C-alpha positions as CSV (number, residue, x, y, z in Angstrom):
1,X,0.0,0.2,-0.1
2,X,1.2,3.8,-1.2
3,X,1.3,5.9,2.0
4,X,0.5,9.3,1.8
5,X,3.5,10.5,2.1
6,X,4.7,9.2,-1.1
7,X,2.5,10.3,-2.7
8,X,2.6,13.4,-2.6
9,X,6.3,13.4,-2.8
10,X,6.0,11.8,-6.2
11,X,3.9,14.4,-7.3
12,X,5.2,17.2,-9.9
13,X,4.7,19.8,-7.6
14,X,6.8,22.8,-9.5
15,X,5.2,22.5,-13.2
16,X,1.3,21.5,-12.0
17,X,0.5,23.9,-8.5
18,X,1.1,27.2,-8.0
19,X,2.6,28.1,-5.1
20,X,-0.5,29.2,-2.2
21,X,-0.5,30.9,1.4
22,X,-0.2,28.9,3.8
23,X,-3.2,29.9,6.0
24,X,-5.1,30.0,2.6
25,X,-4.0,26.1,2.0
26,X,-5.3,25.4,5.5
27,X,-8.5,26.4,4.8
28,X,-8.3,24.5,1.2
29,X,-7.3,21.6,3.5
30,X,-10.4,21.8,5.6
31,X,-12.8,22.5,2.3
32,X,-11.3,19.8,1.2
33,X,-12.4,17.5,4.4
34,X,-15.6,19.1,3.8
35,X,-16.3,21.1,6.5
36,X,-19.4,23.7,6.9
37,X,-18.6,25.5,10.0
38,X,-15.9,26.4,12.7
39,X,-17.1,27.3,15.9
40,X,-14.0,29.9,17.2
41,X,-12.7,33.0,18.5
42,X,-10.2,35.3,16.6
43,X,-7.3,36.6,18.2
44,X,-3.5,38.2,16.7
45,X,-1.7,35.4,16.4
46,X,-4.4,33.1,13.7
47,X,-5.3,36.4,11.6
48,X,-4.2,35.1,8.6
49,X,-6.7,32.7,8.8
50,X,-9.2,34.4,9.6
51,X,-8.8,36.4,6.5
52,X,-8.4,33.2,4.8
53,X,-12.1,32.0,5.6
54,X,-13.3,35.0,3.9
55,X,-12.9,33.7,1.0
56,X,-14.1,30.5,1.5
57,X,-17.5,29.0,1.6
58,X,-16.4,27.5,5.1
59,X,-19.1,29.3,7.5
60,X,-17.4,31.0,11.0
61,X,-19.5,30.9,13.7
62,X,-18.1,33.6,16.2
63,X,-18.6,32.6,20.0
64,X,-18.5,34.6,23.1
65,X,-16.0,31.7,24.9
66,X,-13.7,29.6,23.4
67,X,-15.1,27.2,25.7
68,X,-18.6,27.2,23.9
69,X,-16.9,27.0,20.5
70,X,-15.3,23.8,21.5
71,X,-18.9,22.3,22.9
72,X,-20.4,23.3,20.1
73,X,-18.1,21.7,17.6
74,X,-18.3,18.4,20.3
75,X,-22.2,18.6,19.3
76,X,-21.6,19.1,15.9
77,X,-19.1,15.6,15.5
78,X,-21.9,13.3,17.2
79,X,-24.9,15.1,15.2
80,X,-22.9,14.5,11.7
81,X,-20.3,11.9,11.8
82,X,-18.4,14.0,11.0
83,X,-15.6,16.2,12.2
84,X,-16.3,19.4,14.4
85,X,-14.0,22.2,14.2
86,X,-13.3,24.7,16.5
87,X,-10.9,28.1,16.5
88,X,-8.6,29.5,19.0
89,X,-5.7,32.1,19.4
90,X,-2.7,31.1,21.2
91,X,-2.2,31.3,25.3
92,X,-5.5,32.0,27.4
93,X,-7.4,31.3,23.6
94,X,-6.1,27.8,24.0
95,X,-6.6,27.1,27.6
96,X,-10.2,28.2,27.2
97,X,-10.8,26.0,24.6
98,X,-9.3,22.7,26.3
99,X,-12.3,21.8,28.6
100,X,-14.6,21.3,25.6
101,X,-11.7,19.3,23.6
102,X,-11.3,17.0,27.0
103,X,-14.7,16.9,26.9
104,X,-15.1,16.2,23.6
105,X,-11.9,13.2,23.4
106,X,-13.5,11.2,26.5
107,X,-17.0,11.2,25.2
108,X,-15.8,9.8,22.0
109,X,-16.8,12.8,19.8
110,X,-15.3,14.1,16.3
111,X,-13.1,17.3,17.1
112,X,-10.6,19.6,15.8
113,X,-9.0,22.0,17.7
114,X,-6.8,24.7,15.7
115,X,-5.2,27.0,18.0
116,X,-2.9,30.1,16.9
117,X,1.0,30.7,18.3
118,X,3.2,33.0,18.1
119,X,6.3,32.9,15.0
120,X,8.3,29.6,15.0
121,X,11.7,31.4,16.5
122,X,10.0,32.8,19.1
123,X,9.5,29.4,20.7
124,X,12.0,28.7,22.4
125,X,11.8,31.7,25.1
126,X,9.4,33.2,27.1
127,X,7.5,36.0,25.6
128,X,4.1,37.6,25.4
129,X,0.9,35.2,25.9
130,X,3.7,32.2,25.1
131,X,3.1,28.8,25.9
132,X,3.6,25.2,25.0
133,X,0.1,24.6,23.7
134,X,1.5,21.3,22.3
135,X,2.4,20.1,25.4
136,X,-1.2,21.1,27.3
137,X,-3.0,19.0,24.7
138,X,-1.3,16.3,24.4
139,X,-3.3,14.6,27.4
140,X,-6.5,15.9,26.1
141,X,-6.6,15.0,22.3
142,X,-5.8,11.8,19.9
143,X,-2.9,13.3,18.5
144,X,-1.7,17.2,17.8
145,X,0.7,18.8,16.2
146,X,2.9,22.4,15.4
147,X,3.0,23.1,11.7
148,X,6.9,24.3,10.8
149,X,6.6,24.1,7.4
150,X,3.5,25.4,5.4
151,X,4.3,22.1,2.8
152,X,3.5,19.8,5.4
153,X,-0.1,21.4,5.8
154,X,-2.0,18.7,3.5
155,X,-0.6,15.6,5.9
156,X,-1.2,17.4,8.7
157,X,-4.8,18.3,8.5
158,X,-5.5,14.9,6.5
159,X,-3.8,13.0,9.5
160,X,-6.2,15.2,11.9
161,X,-8.9,14.6,10.6
162,X,-8.0,10.5,9.8
163,X,-7.2,10.1,13.5
164,X,-10.0,12.0,14.8
165,X,-13.0,10.0,12.7
166,X,-11.2,6.6,13.6
167,X,-12.4,4.0,16.1
168,X,-12.2,5.1,18.5
169,X,-12.8,8.9,17.6
170,X,-12.0,11.3,19.5
171,X,-10.2,15.4,19.5
172,X,-7.1,15.9,17.9
173,X,-5.1,19.3,17.9
174,X,-3.2,21.8,15.2
175,X,-1.4,25.1,15.9
176,X,-0.2,27.2,13.2
177,X,2.2,29.5,14.0
178,X,2.2,33.4,13.1
179,X,5.0,33.5,10.4
180,X,4.4,29.9,9.1
181,X,0.4,31.2,7.8
182,X,2.4,33.6,6.2
183,X,4.5,31.4,4.0
184,X,3.8,29.5,0.9
185,X,3.5,26.2,-0.6
186,X,2.6,24.5,-3.9
187,X,1.5,20.8,-2.4
188,X,-2.3,20.7,-3.3
189,X,-4.6,19.4,-0.6
190,X,-5.1,15.8,0.2
191,X,-8.6,14.3,-0.7
192,X,-10.0,12.0,1.7
193,X,-10.9,8.2,1.1
194,X,-13.2,6.1,1.9
195,X,-12.1,3.4,4.4
196,X,-13.7,0.0,4.9
197,X,-13.1,-2.1,8.0
198,X,-12.9,-6.2,8.1
199,X,-15.0,-8.3,8.6
200,X,-15.0,-10.2,11.9
201,X,-13.5,-13.8,12.9
202,X,-16.0,-16.6,11.8
203,X,-15.2,-19.1,14.7
204,X,-15.4,-16.0,16.6
205,X,-19.0,-15.4,15.4
206,X,-19.8,-18.6,16.0
207,X,-18.5,-19.2,19.3
208,X,-20.3,-15.8,20.6
209,X,-23.5,-17.6,18.7
210,X,-23.1,-20.7,20.8
211,X,-22.5,-18.8,23.8
212,X,-25.6,-16.7,23.8
213,X,-27.8,-19.5,22.6
214,X,-26.8,-21.8,25.2
215,X,-27.6,-18.9,28.1
216,X,-29.9,-18.7,30.8
217,X,-30.3,-14.6,31.5
218,X,-28.7,-13.1,28.4
219,X,-28.3,-9.3,28.5
220,X,-27.3,-7.1,25.4
221,X,-25.4,-4.4,26.7
222,X,-25.1,-1.1,24.4
223,X,-22.7,1.5,24.6
224,X,-21.7,4.9,22.7
225,X,-20.4,2.5,19.9
226,X,-23.6,1.7,18.5
227,X,-24.6,5.8,18.1
228,X,-21.2,6.6,16.5
229,X,-21.7,4.3,14.3
230,X,-25.0,4.0,13.6
231,X,-26.0,0.9,14.7
232,X,-29.1,1.1,15.8
233,X,-30.9,-1.3,12.9
234,X,-28.7,-4.1,13.3
235,X,-29.2,-3.9,17.2
236,X,-32.5,-3.5,17.0
237,X,-33.4,-6.4,14.8
238,X,-30.6,-8.9,16.8
239,X,-33.1,-7.5,19.7
240,X,-36.6,-8.5,18.2
241,X,-35.2,-12.0,16.6
242,X,-33.2,-13.3,19.5
243,X,-36.0,-11.6,21.9
244,X,-33.0,-11.5,24.2
245,X,-33.1,-8.2,26.9
246,X,-31.7,-5.1,26.4
247,X,-30.1,-1.8,28.6
248,X,-28.0,1.3,27.4
249,X,-25.7,3.3,28.8
250,X,-26.2,7.5,29.2
251,X,-24.7,8.0,25.6
252,X,-26.7,4.8,23.8
253,X,-29.8,6.4,24.7
254,X,-32.1,5.3,21.8
255,X,-30.5,2.8,20.0
256,X,-33.5,0.6,20.8
257,X,-36.5,2.3,22.0
258,X,-37.2,2.7,25.5
259,X,-40.8,1.7,25.3
260,X,-39.9,-1.7,24.1
261,X,-41.0,-4.3,26.6
262,X,-37.6,-6.2,26.4
263,X,-35.5,-3.2,26.7
264,X,-34.7,-2.4,30.6
265,X,-33.6,1.6,29.8
266,X,-30.7,3.4,31.1
267,X,-27.7,1.9,33.1
268,X,-25.2,3.7,35.3
269,X,-27.5,5.6,38.5
270,X,-25.7,4.0,41.2
271,X,-28.4,1.6,43.3
272,X,-31.5,2.9,42.6
273,X,-30.4,1.4,38.6
274,X,-33.3,-0.8,38.0
275,X,-30.9,-2.3,35.4
276,X,-27.8,-2.9,37.0
277,X,-29.9,-5.1,39.3
278,X,-30.7,-7.2,36.1
279,X,-27.3,-7.3,35.2
280,X,-26.3,-8.8,38.1
281,X,-28.7,-11.7,37.4
282,X,-26.8,-11.9,34.1
283,X,-25.5,-15.1,33.0
284,X,-23.8,-13.3,29.7
285,X,-23.3,-10.1,29.1
286,X,-22.9,-9.2,25.2
287,X,-21.1,-6.4,25.3
288,X,-21.9,-4.1,22.3
289,X,-20.0,-0.6,21.1
290,X,-19.0,-0.4,25.5
291,X,-16.6,2.3,26.4
292,X,-15.8,1.8,29.7
293,X,-15.8,5.5,30.2
294,X,-19.2,5.2,30.5
295,X,-19.7,2.7,33.2
296,X,-17.3,0.7,34.9
297,X,-17.3,-3.3,35.0
298,X,-17.1,-2.7,38.1
299,X,-20.0,-1.7,39.0
300,X,-22.1,-5.3,37.3
301,X,-18.8,-7.7,37.7
302,X,-17.3,-7.3,41.0
303,X,-17.3,-11.2,41.4
304,X,-16.1,-11.4,38.2
305,X,-18.9,-14.6,37.3
306,X,-20.1,-12.8,34.1
307,X,-19.5,-14.2,30.7
308,X,-18.5,-11.5,28.7
309,X,-18.8,-11.4,24.4
310,X,-17.4,-8.0,23.5
311,X,-18.2,-6.5,20.4
312,X,-16.3,-3.2,19.3
313,X,-14.5,-1.4,16.3
314,X,-11.8,-1.7,19.1
315,X,-10.2,-4.1,21.1
316,X,-11.5,-4.4,24.6
317,X,-9.1,-2.6,27.7
318,X,-6.9,-4.6,30.0
319,X,-9.0,-4.5,32.8
320,X,-9.8,-6.7,35.5
321,X,-13.2,-6.6,36.1
322,X,-13.8,-7.0,31.9
323,X,-12.3,-9.8,30.7
324,X,-14.0,-11.2,27.4
325,X,-14.2,-14.9,27.0
326,X,-14.8,-13.6,23.0
327,X,-13.6,-10.3,21.6
328,X,-15.1,-9.5,18.3
329,X,-13.0,-6.2,17.0
330,X,-14.8,-5.5,13.9
331,X,-17.4,-3.3,12.1
332,X,-19.9,-3.6,15.1
333,X,-23.0,-3.6,12.2
334,X,-21.7,-6.8,10.3
335,X,-20.5,-8.5,13.5
336,X,-24.2,-7.8,15.6
337,X,-25.8,-10.0,11.8
338,X,-23.3,-11.9,11.5
339,X,-23.7,-13.7,15.2
340,X,-27.7,-13.3,14.6
341,X,-27.2,-15.1,11.6
342,X,-25.1,-18.2,12.8
343,X,-27.4,-18.6,15.6
344,X,-30.4,-19.0,13.0
345,X,-27.9,-21.7,11.7
346,X,-27.3,-23.3,14.9
347,X,-31.2,-23.1,15.1
348,X,-31.9,-25.1,12.3
349,X,-29.2,-27.6,13.2
350,X,-30.4,-28.9,16.6
351,X,-34.2,-27.5,16.5
352,X,-35.0,-29.3,19.7
353,X,-32.3,-27.6,21.8
354,X,-32.6,-23.8,21.7
355,X,-35.4,-21.2,21.4
356,X,-35.4,-18.7,19.0
357,X,-36.4,-16.0,19.7
358,X,-36.4,-16.6,23.1
359,X,-40.8,-16.4,24.5
360,X,-40.5,-16.2,27.8
361,X,-38.8,-12.8,29.7
362,X,-36.8,-14.1,33.1
363,X,-39.6,-12.7,35.9
364,X,-36.7,-10.9,37.5
365,X,-36.0,-9.3,34.4
366,X,-40.2,-8.5,33.4
367,X,-40.7,-7.0,37.3
368,X,-37.5,-4.5,36.7
369,X,-39.1,-3.4,33.6
370,X,-42.5,-3.1,35.1
371,X,-40.7,-0.9,38.1
372,X,-39.0,0.8,35.7
373,X,-41.8,2.0,34.1
374,X,-44.5,2.6,37.2
375,X,-41.9,4.9,38.7
376,X,-41.2,6.5,35.5
377,X,-45.2,7.3,35.4
378,X,-45.8,7.8,38.7
379,X,-45.9,12.0,38.6
380,X,-47.5,12.0,35.7
381,X,-50.2,13.9,36.9
382,X,-48.4,15.5,40.0
383,X,-49.4,19.3,39.9
384,X,-47.4,20.7,42.9
385,X,-44.8,23.0,42.6
386,X,-41.8,23.5,43.0
387,X,-42.2,20.9,40.3
388,X,-41.2,17.0,41.3
389,X,-38.0,16.3,38.9
390,X,-40.3,13.1,37.6
391,X,-43.1,15.3,36.1
392,X,-40.7,17.9,34.6
393,X,-38.5,15.5,32.6
394,X,-42.8,13.8,31.5
395,X,-44.1,17.1,30.5
396,X,-41.0,17.7,28.4
397,X,-41.5,14.4,26.5
398,X,-45.1,14.9,25.8
399,X,-44.2,18.1,24.7
400,X,-41.8,16.5,21.6
401,X,-41.7,14.8,18.5
402,X,-39.1,11.7,18.7
403,X,-36.6,12.9,16.6
404,X,-36.4,16.0,18.6
405,X,-33.8,16.8,20.7
406,X,-32.9,16.9,24.4
407,X,-29.0,17.6,25.3
408,X,-28.9,17.4,29.2
409,X,-25.7,19.6,31.1
410,X,-24.1,18.0,34.1
411,X,-25.7,17.3,37.5
412,X,-28.9,16.0,39.4
413,X,-31.0,16.8,36.7
414,X,-28.9,14.4,34.4
415,X,-29.9,11.6,36.3
416,X,-33.3,12.3,36.4
417,X,-33.2,12.5,32.5
418,X,-31.1,9.3,31.7
419,X,-33.5,7.6,34.3
420,X,-37.1,9.2,32.9
421,X,-36.8,10.8,29.8
422,X,-37.8,7.6,27.1
423,X,-35.6,8.1,23.6
424,X,-36.7,6.4,21.2
425,X,-34.2,7.2,18.5
426,X,-30.1,7.5,18.6
427,X,-28.7,11.1,19.5
428,X,-32.3,12.0,20.5
429,X,-31.0,12.7,24.1
430,X,-27.6,13.5,24.2
431,X,-25.9,13.1,27.9
432,X,-22.4,13.8,28.3
433,X,-20.9,11.0,30.7
434,X,-17.3,10.4,29.8
435,X,-15.5,13.6,31.2
436,X,-19.0,15.0,32.5
437,X,-18.1,18.8,32.1
438,X,-21.2,21.0,32.7
439,X,-21.7,24.1,31.3
440,X,-22.0,21.8,27.6
441,X,-26.1,21.8,27.0
442,X,-26.6,25.6,26.0
443,X,-23.9,25.7,23.1
444,X,-24.4,22.2,22.4
445,X,-28.1,23.2,21.6
446,X,-26.9,25.8,19.5
447,X,-24.7,23.4,17.0
448,X,-28.0,21.1,17.4
449,X,-30.4,23.9,16.4
450,X,-27.7,24.4,13.4
451,X,-27.4,20.8,12.3
452,X,-31.1,20.2,12.2
453,X,-33.0,23.4,12.2
454,X,-36.5,21.7,11.5
455,X,-36.2,19.9,14.8
456,X,-36.8,21.0,18.1
457,X,-34.0,21.7,20.5
458,X,-33.8,21.3,24.3
459,X,-31.2,22.0,27.1
460,X,-31.6,21.2,30.2
461,X,-29.2,22.8,32.7
462,X,-29.2,22.9,36.1
463,X,-28.8,26.6,37.6
464,X,-25.4,26.3,38.2
465,X,-24.0,24.9,34.5
466,X,-26.4,27.6,32.8
467,X,-24.4,30.1,34.4
468,X,-21.0,28.5,33.0
469,X,-21.8,29.5,29.4
470,X,-24.5,31.8,29.8
471,X,-23.1,34.4,27.8
472,X,-23.5,31.9,24.3
473,X,-26.8,33.2,24.7
474,X,-25.7,36.4,22.3
475,X,-24.7,34.6,19.7
476,X,-27.7,32.6,20.4
477,X,-29.6,35.8,19.7
478,X,-27.1,37.1,16.7
479,X,-27.6,33.5,15.0
480,X,-31.1,33.8,15.3
481,X,-31.2,30.2,16.6
482,X,-34.5,29.4,18.8
483,X,-33.9,26.7,20.9
484,X,-35.3,25.8,24.5
485,X,-33.1,26.4,27.5
486,X,-35.2,25.1,30.6
487,X,-33.2,25.4,33.9
488,X,-33.7,23.4,36.8
489,X,-33.8,26.1,39.5
490,X,-32.7,24.8,43.2
491,X,-29.5,27.1,44.1
492,X,-27.6,24.5,45.0
493,X,-24.9,22.2,43.8
494,X,-27.5,19.5,44.0
495,X,-25.4,15.7,42.9
496,X,-22.8,17.4,45.0
497,X,-25.0,18.0,48.1
498,X,-26.3,14.5,47.5
499,X,-23.1,12.6,47.2
500,X,-22.4,14.8,50.5
501,X,-24.9,14.0,52.3
502,X,-24.5,10.1,51.4
503,X,-20.8,10.2,52.9
504,X,-21.1,12.3,55.5
505,X,-24.5,13.1,56.8
506,X,-24.3,16.9,55.9
507,X,-23.2,19.3,53.1
508,X,-20.3,22.0,52.7
509,X,-20.6,25.0,50.2
510,X,-22.9,24.1,47.7
511,X,-25.0,26.4,47.8
512,X,-25.7,30.0,45.9
513,X,-27.7,32.5,44.5
514,X,-29.3,33.2,41.4
515,X,-29.9,36.3,39.4
516,X,-33.4,37.2,37.8
517,X,-33.2,34.5,34.4
518,X,-35.7,36.4,33.2
519,X,-34.4,39.9,33.4
520,X,-31.1,38.0,31.9
521,X,-32.6,36.3,28.8
522,X,-34.5,39.7,28.1
523,X,-31.3,41.2,28.3
524,X,-29.3,39.1,26.0
525,X,-32.8,39.9,23.6
526,X,-33.9,36.1,24.3
527,X,-37.5,35.5,25.9
528,X,-37.3,34.9,29.5
529,X,-39.8,33.0,31.9
530,X,-39.7,31.7,35.2
531,X,-42.7,29.8,35.8
532,X,-44.9,29.5,39.1
533,X,-47.1,26.2,38.4
534,X,-46.6,23.1,36.3
535,X,-49.1,24.4,34.3
536,X,-47.7,27.2,33.4
537,X,-44.6,25.5,32.4
538,X,-46.1,23.1,30.1
539,X,-47.7,26.7,28.7
540,X,-44.6,28.2,28.1
541,X,-43.0,25.1,26.8
542,X,-46.1,24.8,23.9
543,X,-45.2,28.7,23.5
544,X,-41.3,28.2,23.5
545,X,-42.0,25.6,20.7
546,X,-43.5,28.2,17.9
547,X,-40.4,30.6,18.6
548,X,-38.3,31.0,15.2
549,X,-36.1,33.9,15.8
550,X,-35.0,33.9,19.2
551,X,-34.0,31.6,22.4
552,X,-36.2,30.6,25.2
553,X,-34.9,30.4,28.8
554,X,-37.6,28.9,31.1
555,X,-36.5,28.8,34.7
556,X,-38.5,26.1,36.7
557,X,-38.0,25.4,40.5
558,X,-37.7,21.8,41.3
559,X,-38.4,20.0,44.0
560,X,-35.1,17.7,44.9
561,X,-35.8,16.5,47.9
562,X,-36.1,13.3,46.6
563,X,-33.0,12.9,45.1
564,X,-31.8,10.4,47.5
565,X,-34.0,8.1,45.7
566,X,-31.2,7.9,42.6
567,X,-28.6,6.5,45.5
568,X,-31.1,3.8,46.9
569,X,-35.3,3.8,46.1
570,X,-34.9,0.0,48.1
571,X,-36.1,-1.9,45.2
572,X,-33.3,-4.4,45.4
573,X,-34.2,-5.8,48.8
574,X,-38.3,-6.7,47.0
575,X,-35.9,-8.7,44.2
576,X,-34.0,-10.2,46.3
577,X,-37.2,-12.3,47.6
578,X,-37.7,-12.8,43.8
579,X,-36.8,-17.0,43.7
580,X,-37.8,-17.9,40.3
581,X,-35.7,-16.8,37.5
582,X,-37.2,-18.0,34.7
């Protein structure tokens, strides 16, 4: 196979290509990668690139903080499958960008960060705003590089995109010093080519199928990889044709519909996690697209008693509590279809040995599914105020279509959304659960509305996380982005308080005061409401859906007194008394 480097070096460049300014070439390379938007804030050291962008079809979205730019690029990458691009200058611009880049990298979102830099001849000594950005970004990216020769730009850009897109995807970073941006090059952009993954090993497919067919209580455990590579159709087909019960991580909501009778919904919510109780009763775990940053196997395999089948694009992590019996590394969709086909073959060969699909749901799984549904719906008719978390989530779900998108920020509300919000399609409930950075949802919702302008987009934020990137309201107003932001108000860092109470019996330094959210929203030119009843919340939410040009901020007082059941709701005691596991 000829390397990209050899292809470039073999071109008759002097005869075929005119010299181009380096910043223009970088933009041309981004265009070759089909970049639509760049989110960011320009600075003195990336001025050449900003001027080059004036002549490009790429749209530059000026944000009000670099962190907001990175979160927008992150969500753009999640929803499109492309690489989201964000930009900042050197020094403080780069450090501001870092949190959003780290969030994208750990959530396996495709992102490229571009930062400016001083002239390359100054980088060996102290100078104004100079710092080693490359070293800073190394632990929060898959790969990064400082451009030191304009002729290397096509290779570096292509490599950055290729690495960002390759499983497991993540963030990459390019630094462009000011003097290099002004240089010249006659190397043309490298046009990306489609990459096809290898098929799964047939012996491993056969082994996996045999284990699953003989299992008593198998569980299909769905992870983020199934969202990233659009494997939902194959996963649903496998679920339907085998009758095996399933569950998903926070970042895989919607791969299987939450209302499916054999889907036990979301795992990862401490001891009130009913899906975890089912996992503890499973004998075989079919982990598909699972990323260990989502949910530690120690929580569900502490006794090392699970037979694990690993299906993913990459080999499994080496981890004491995750020891696959069968490890299938290939395209997820192909692997799952192949396992299903093999199971059908084994059924035909031994018709009296296996039942396919499984007719009966194990009693423990059936009881858990029933309990999940009961508890999810128990506050549907509760009109007390401050609103109950379950009621708030139910009302938002009722107001939206199945393909509308909810983005959760980080806090106690994230747990309620994961637990209660019924999700029916992939990438319609986005919950950051790798790096878990507060301040994600508001700028993320802006990117979601840019990608899907015809859908309703709702950001669910705690009152702490909302204020972390509230400045992006100006961006949303300027761009006429009519997303909806629901602020869950309790004047407390609720999840931190909950965990402090659980461990110490008291809380420390988690309370704060809020501004007048209506005045704040109106000052930006957005629409602001602070509702005073459940009925008013429902009415305002309907009004917000009709808005075409402005963001709407809806502050809601939430009764978090029941947060403790997120840690323990005593349902596990009931299950321990069940003797018949089907």
